[in-house]
C-alpha positions in Angstrom: 0.0 0.0 0.0 1.3 3.5 -0.9 2.5 5.9 1.7 2.5 9.7 1.6 5.8 9.9 -0.2 5.0 8.0 -3.3 1.5 9.1 -4.2 2.2 11.7 -6.9 2.3 9.2 -9.7 -1.2 7.6 -9.1 -3.4 10.7 -9.3 -5.2 9.3 -12.4 -6.7 6.4 -10.4 -10.0 5.9 -8.7 -10.6 4.5 -5.2 -13.9 2.7 -4.6 -14.8 2.2 -0.9 -17.0 -0.8 -0.4 -17.2 -4.1 -2.2 -21.0 -4.7 -2.3 -22.8 -4.9 -5.7 -22.5 -1.2 -6.4 -18.8 -0.9 -5.7 -18.1 -4.1 -7.6 -19.9 -3.1 -10.8 -18.3 0.3 -10.7 -14.8 -1.2 -10.2 -15.4 -3.6 -13.1 -16.5 -0.8 -15.4 -13.5 1.4 -14.5 -11.0 -1.4 -14.9 -12.6 -2.5 -18.2 -12.1 1.1 -19.5 -8.4 1.0 -18.5 -8.7 3.1 -15.4 -6.6 1.9 -12.5 -9.0 1.3 -9.7 -8.6 0.1 -6.1 -11.4 -1.3 -4.0 -11.1 -0.8 -0.3 -13.2 -3.0 1.9 -13.0 -3.3 5.7 -14.5 -6.8 5.8 -12.4 -9.9 5.2 -12.5 -11.4 1.7 -15.6 -13.5 2.2 -18.8 -13.0 0.3 -21.6 -13.6 2.8 -24.6 -15.7 2.2 -26.5 -13.7 4.7 -27.3 -10.8 2.4 -30.8 -9.2 2.3 -31.2 -8.5 -1.4 -32.6 -11.2 -3.5 -34.2 -9.8 -6.7 -32.9 -8.4 -9.9 -35.2 -6.2 -12.0 -35.5 -5.9 -15.7 -33.3 -2.8 -16.1 -30.6 -4.2 -14.0 -30.6 -7.4 -16.0 -30.2 -5.3 -19.1 -27.2 -3.6 -17.6 -25.7 -7.0 -16.7 -26.4 -8.3 -20.1 -24.4 -5.4 -21.6 -21.5 -6.7 -19.4 -21.9 -10.3 -20.4 -23.2 -11.5 -17.0 -27.0 -11.8 -17.4 -27.0 -15.2 -19.0 -25.0 -16.9 -16.2 -27.1 -15.3 -13.5 -30.3 -16.2 -15.2 -29.1 -19.8 -15.2 -28.8 -19.9 -11.4 -31.7 -17.7 -10.5 -35.5 -18.3 -10.7 -37.7 -16.3 -13.1 -40.8 -14.7 -11.7 -43.3 -13.5 -14.4 -46.1 -12.6 -12.1 -46.6 -11.8 -8.5 -49.5 -10.8 -6.2 -49.7 -8.0 -3.7 -52.2 -7.4 -0.9 -54.1 -10.6 -1.8 -55.8 -9.4 -4.9 -53.5 -7.3 -7.1 -51.8 -9.5 -9.6 -48.9 -7.9 -11.6 -48.0 -9.5 -14.9 -44.4 -8.8 -16.0 -44.7 -10.5 -19.3 -45.9 -7.2 -20.8 -42.6 -5.4 -19.9 -41.0 -4.0 -23.1 -37.7 -5.8 -22.3 -36.2 -9.2 -23.2 -36.0 -9.6 -19.4 -39.8 -9.4 -18.8 -39.6 -11.0 -15.4 -38.0 -10.7 -12.0 -35.0 -12.8 -11.3 -34.9 -14.2 -7.8 -31.4 -15.0 -6.6 -29.4 -14.1 -3.5 -27.2 -11.0 -3.6 -24.1 -13.1 -3.0 -24.5 -14.7 -6.5 -24.5 -11.2 -8.0 -21.4 -10.3 -6.0 -19.5 -13.4 -7.1 -20.1 -12.6 -10.8 -19.3 -8.9 -10.4 -16.1 -9.6 -8.3 -14.8 -12.0 -10.9 -15.4 -9.5 -13.7 -13.6 -6.8 -11.8 -10.6 -9.0 -11.0 -10.3 -10.2 -14.6 -10.4 -6.6 -15.8 -7.5 -5.7 -13.5 -9.1 -4.1 -10.4 -7.1 -4.2 -7.2 -8.8 -5.2 -3.9 -7.6 -4.3 -0.4 -9.6 -6.3 2.2 -9.5 -5.8 5.9 -8.7 -2.2 5.2 -10.7 0.5 6.8 -11.0 4.2 5.7 -10.3 6.5 8.6 -10.6 9.8 6.8 -10.0 11.7 3.6 -9.0 15.1 2.3 -9.2 16.5 -1.2 -7.5 19.3 -3.2 -7.5 20.5 -6.7 -5.5 17.6 -8.0 -7.0 14.6 -6.2 -8.0 12.9 -2.9 -5.9 11.5 -0.2 -7.6 8.6 1.6 -6.3 7.6 5.0 -6.7 3.9 5.7 -5.9 1.3 8.4 -4.8 -2.1 7.1 -5.1 -5.6 8.6 -1.9 -5.0 10.6 -3.3 -1.9 12.2 -0.9 0.5 10.5 -2.1 3.8 9.1 -1.2 4.5 5.5 -2.7 6.6 2.6 -3.9 6.1 -0.9 -4.0 8.9 -3.5 -6.5 9.0 -6.3 -8.0 11.4 -8.8 -11.5 10.5 -7.5 -13.1 8.5 -4.7 -16.5 6.8 -4.7 -18.1 5.9 -1.4 -20.2 2.7 -2.0 -19.8 1.8 1.7 -23.4 1.5 2.8 -25.8 3.3 5.0 -23.2 4.1 7.6 -20.8 5.4 5.0 -17.5 6.5 6.3 -16.9 8.4 3.1 -20.2 10.4 3.4 -19.3 11.3 7.0 -15.8 12.3 6.0 -17.1 14.9 3.5 -19.6 16.2 6.0 -22.8 15.3 4.2 -25.9 14.8 6.3 -28.2 11.8 5.7 -31.6 13.2 6.5 -34.6 10.9 6.8 -36.2 8.7 9.4 -36.9 5.1 10.4 -40.1 3.9 8.8 -40.5 0.5 10.2 -38.8 -1.2 13.1 -38.2 -4.8 14.2 -38.5 -6.4 10.7 -37.6 -10.1 10.9 -35.7 -11.8 8.2 -34.6 -15.4 7.8 -33.7 -18.1 5.4 -35.7 -21.3 6.1 -36.7 -24.6 4.7 -40.4 -25.3 4.2 -42.5 -28.5 4.0 -45.3 -26.9 2.0 -44.4 -25.0 -1.2 -46.3 -21.8 -1.7 -48.6 -21.6 -4.6 -46.9 -18.5 -5.9 -43.2 -18.0 -6.5 -43.4 -14.7 -4.5 -46.0 -14.6 -1.8 -46.8 -11.2 -0.2 -49.7 -10.1 1.9 -50.7 -8.0 4.9 -53.5 -8.8 7.3 -54.3 -6.8 10.5 -51.0 -6.0 12.3 -48.8 -8.4 10.3 -47.3 -8.5 6.9 -45.0 -11.1 5.3 -43.5 -12.2 2.1 -41.9 -15.5 1.1 -39.7 -16.3 -1.9 -37.6 -19.4 -2.8 -33.9 -19.1 -3.6 -33.8 -22.4 -5.5 -31.2 -23.9 -3.2 -33.7 -25.5 -0.8 -34.2 -22.4 1.2 -36.9 -19.7 1.2 -36.4 -16.1 2.3 -39.0 -14.8 4.6 -39.4 -11.2 5.7 -42.2 -10.4 8.2 -43.3 -7.7 10.6 -45.6 -7.5 13.6 -46.9 -4.0 14.3 -47.5 -4.7 17.9 -44.0 -6.1 18.6 -41.3 -3.5 17.8 -38.1 -4.6 19.5 -34.5 -3.4 19.2 -32.4 -4.8 16.3 -30.3 -6.8 18.6 -33.3 -8.5 20.3 -33.2 -12.3 19.8 -35.3 -13.7 16.9 -37.0 -17.0 17.3 -38.4 -19.3 14.6 -41.7 -19.5 16.5 -42.1 -15.7 16.3 -41.5 -15.8 12.5 -43.9 -18.7 12.0 -46.6 -16.9 14.0 -46.3 -13.6 12.2 -46.2 -15.3 8.8 -49.2 -17.4 9.7 -51.2 -14.3 10.5 -50.2 -12.4 7.4 -50.3 -15.2 4.8 -52.8 -17.7 6.4 -50.2 -20.4 7.0 -46.5 -20.8 7.9 -45.7 -23.4 5.2 -44.0 -25.7 7.7 -40.9 -23.5 8.2 -38.0 -25.3 9.8 -34.2 -25.5 9.9 -33.3 -21.7 9.6 -29.8 -21.1 8.4 -29.9 -17.6 9.8 -32.4 -15.1 11.4 -32.1 -11.5 12.2 -34.0 -8.4 13.1 -33.5 -4.9 11.5 -35.2 -1.6 11.0 -35.8 0.1 7.7 -35.0 3.7 7.0 -35.8 6.2 4.3 -32.8 8.6 3.8 -31.1 10.4 1.0 -28.0 12.5 0.9 -28.6 16.0 -0.5 -25.7 15.7 -2.9 -24.1 12.7 -4.6 -20.9 14.7 -5.4 -18.7 16.9 -3.3 -15.7 17.9 -5.3 -13.8 14.8 -6.2 -15.8 12.5 -4.0 -19.0 10.7 -5.0 -21.6 8.6 -3.2 -23.4 5.6 -4.7 -25.8 2.9 -3.6 -26.8 2.8 0.1 -24.2 5.5 0.9 -26.4 7.9 -1.1 -29.9 6.6 -0.4 -31.6 3.9 1.6 -35.3 3.0 1.6 -37.6 0.2 2.6 -37.1 -3.2 1.1 -40.6 -3.1 -0.5 -40.3 -3.6 -4.3 -36.8 -5.0 -3.9 -35.3 -1.8 -5.4 -32.3 -1.3 -3.1 -29.6 -3.3 -4.8 -31.0 -2.5 -8.2 -30.9 1.3 -7.7 -27.3 1.1 -6.5 -26.3 -0.9 -9.5 -27.9 1.7 -11.8 -25.9 4.4 -9.9 -22.7 2.6 -10.7 -23.6 2.1 -14.4 -24.3 5.8 -14.7 -21.2 7.0 -12.9 -18.6 4.5 -14.2 -18.3 5.6 -17.8 -18.4 9.2 -16.9 -15.5 8.9 -14.5 -13.5 6.9 -17.1 -14.1 9.5 -19.8 -12.9 12.3 -17.5 -9.9 10.5 -16.0 -8.7 9.5 -19.5 -9.2 13.0 -20.9 -12.0 12.3 -23.3 -14.5 14.6 -21.5 -14.3 17.6 -19.2 -15.2 17.7 -15.5 -18.7 19.1 -15.9 -19.8 15.7 -17.3 -19.5 14.4 -13.7 -22.1 16.9 -12.5 -24.7 15.0 -14.6 -24.4 12.1 -12.2 -26.2 14.2 -9.5 -28.6 15.6 -12.0 -29.6 12.2 -13.3 -29.5 9.9 -10.4 -30.6 12.0 -7.4 -34.2 12.5 -8.7 -34.4 8.7 -9.3 -33.2 8.0 -5.8 -35.9 10.3 -4.5 -38.5 8.5 -6.7 -37.5 5.1 -5.3 -37.9 6.4 -1.8 -41.4 7.4 -2.6 -42.4 4.2 -4.5 -40.9 1.8 -1.9 -42.3 3.8 0.9 -45.8 3.8 -0.7 -45.7 0.0 -1.0 -44.7 -0.5 2.7 -47.2 2.1 4.0 -50.0 0.4 2.1 -48.9 -2.9 3.7 -48.8 -1.3 7.1 -52.4 0.0 6.8 -54.2 -0.7 10.0 -57.2 1.5 10.2 -60.4 0.7 8.2 -60.1 3.8 6.0 -56.5 3.2 5.1 -57.2 -0.5 4.3 -60.1 0.7 2.1 -57.8 3.2 0.4 -55.2 0.4 -0.3 -58.0 -1.8 -1.7 -59.2 1.0 -4.0 -55.6 1.7 -5.2 -55.0 -2.0 -5.9 -58.2 -2.2 -7.9 -57.2 1.0 -9.8 -53.8 -0.5 -10.8 -55.5 -3.8 -11.6 -57.9 -2.2 -14.1 -56.1 0.9 -15.5 -53.4 -0.2 -17.9 -51.4 3.0 -18.2 -51.2 3.4 -14.4 -50.1 -0.3 -14.0 -47.5 0.1 -16.8 -46.1 3.3 -15.1 -45.9 1.6 -11.7 -44.1 -1.5 -13.2 -41.8 0.8 -15.1 -40.7 2.5 -12.0 -40.3 -0.6 -9.9 -38.4 -2.5 -12.6 -36.3 0.6 -13.6 -37.2 0.5 -17.3 -39.6 3.5 -17.0 -37.1 6.1 -16.0 -35.5 8.6 -18.3 -32.8 11.2 -17.9 -33.2 15.0 -18.5 -32.4 16.1 -22.1 -31.4 19.5 -23.4 -34.2 21.7 -24.7 -34.9 20.9 -28.4 -33.4 17.4 -28.3 -34.9 14.5 -30.2 -37.6 12.7 -28.4 -35.4 9.7 -27.9 -32.7 11.6 -26.0 -32.4 10.6 -22.4 -34.5 7.5 -22.9 -33.4 3.9 -22.2 -32.7 2.2 -25.6 -34.0 -1.3 -25.7 -31.9 -4.3 -26.8 -32.7 -3.7 -30.4 -31.6 -6.1 -33.2 -28.7 -5.0 -35.4 -27.7 -5.8 -38.9 -25.7 -9.0 -39.1 -27.6 -10.8 -36.4 -26.2 -8.9 -33.4 -28.0 -6.9 -30.8 -27.4 -3.7 -28.9 -26.3 -5.2 -25.5 -23.7 -7.3 -27.2 -22.3 -4.2 -29.1 -22.1 -2.3 -25.8 -19.8 -4.8 -24.1 -16.5 -3.3 -23.1 -18.2 -0.1 -22.0 -18.5 1.5 -25.5 -20.8 4.0 -27.0 -22.8 2.5 -29.8 -23.8 4.6 -32.9 -26.8 3.0 -34.7 -27.2 4.4 -38.2 -29.2 3.7 -41.3 -26.0 4.5 -43.4 -22.3 3.6 -43.0 -20.2 5.8 -40.8 -16.5 5.4 -39.9 -15.7 5.9 -36.2 -12.4 7.7 -36.9 -8.9 7.2 -35.6 -8.6 7.0 -31.8 -12.3 6.2 -31.2 -12.3 2.5 -32.2 -12.1 1.2 -28.6 -14.8 3.6 -27.3 -17.3 3.6 -30.2 -19.0 0.8 -32.0 -20.8 1.7 -35.2 -23.8 -0.5 -36.1 -26.7 -0.5 -38.5 -30.3 -1.2 -37.9 -31.6 -4.7 -38.7 -34.8 -2.9 -39.9 -35.4 -0.1 -42.3 -35.5 2.5 -39.5 -34.0 5.8 -40.6 -33.3 7.4 -37.1 -29.7 7.7 -36.0 -29.1 7.1 -32.3 -25.9 7.5 -30.2 -26.3 5.1 -27.2 -24.3 5.9 -24.1 -22.3 3.1 -22.3 -25.1 2.8 -19.7 -27.7 2.2 -22.4 -29.4 5.6 -22.7 -29.7 7.8 -25.8 -27.1 10.6 -25.7 -28.3 12.0 -29.1 -30.6 11.1 -31.9 -31.8 12.5 -35.2 -34.3 11.4 -37.8 -32.3 12.6 -40.7 -28.7 13.2 -40.0 -25.9 13.8 -42.5 -22.3 12.9 -41.9 -21.4 16.3 -40.5 -24.2 16.2 -37.9 -23.2 12.7 -36.8 -19.6 13.7 -36.5 -20.5 16.8 -34.4 -22.6 14.6 -32.0 -19.9 11.9 -31.8 -17.2 14.5 -31.0 -19.4 16.1 -28.3 -20.3 12.9 -26.5 -17.5 10.4 -27.3 -14.7 12.9 -27.3 
């Protein structure tokens, strides 16, 4: 590990603090782009099977597909094409405009294993059992003070630092950012259990009276159960018993499915918080360090992975000199509103589940009926939860596609967009031939539509349209490519 005397030659690197899914995807993207990146993690090198997240949504699967990982994760997970909420609301995911028109149920540790392998293969450096104790920044870079496994204090120097170190982020505290919000629900119980009676639905969720619960299988013989009893709010460190989980689940779902042999049980509280800024100078926040919310909708890990996908290519472009620093400000402009939206949607789901008074239960029933019968409202809700419905701001006068997610369209020659994006490249899809130009070949793939579409679209490395035009000549295309690709 570097000390203070030899840091001057590494100020074009990035330090990522935290090796959860967000930090791992970001590190893999940076390393793939040729940016030296070091991941600092205070835990030992051991991916835990006790993680809380267990669902990948459509937009996240699209991002993983663009990195060549979706197929292997789909092979070990379980697809969920439909699920039921509040007993009567059935949500059909087969109508999603994505090749991943389902949820993928699999534990977080499977995602982490795939992302870690990718980051290592791309050349990322990992420093486990290394804790960040502080940081300072100046006009040229950031100095990160760390304490290694031997207890000695040293320092790392980087051009930029990203805090992906969770809700209690040391990086966020070091740059003096508050984390406003509140605890929404306390004493939530969580466990992985075996069952003797398989549920009729792949994902079972309901709330009755003072209890709610949901149950979902991992595919390895265990089911994840999350449940809550309004009348029994205990501290997080209070013991959890299987009998208590069984009883709460029985009240919420009508039966306990013969739960037995738990491999772990815990109790936690759920907060809604968001940092006011995702960037302070050369330091960024991503994932739970930037925003936390209730587990309803299973949006936490997915939102963090989308943060990483947005930030990684921008950091790489600036560090390597292809773009100017203001590009990094768009991370805040694009991701902060989505973090706020996720807080609202996940909070709405859990508040509906917690409804205890007759009028709030009636309101929940009416809302469920509204979503069940009104197609546009249901599509909008599914678009938000699965991530495919979000768009980023576009400059005034831009083409209608600008800022929108670009689907995995078919390309001439039998390929598809996500395959062309691999390696972290921009993709220019044109109706006519266009030459990328010297020096851009590793950052820009030029493809043609498989159809007779005449629109020209420049797709960013995170899969959103940077620019589009219905009738663009070579000069207009070159101007756009120069502005966005560099």
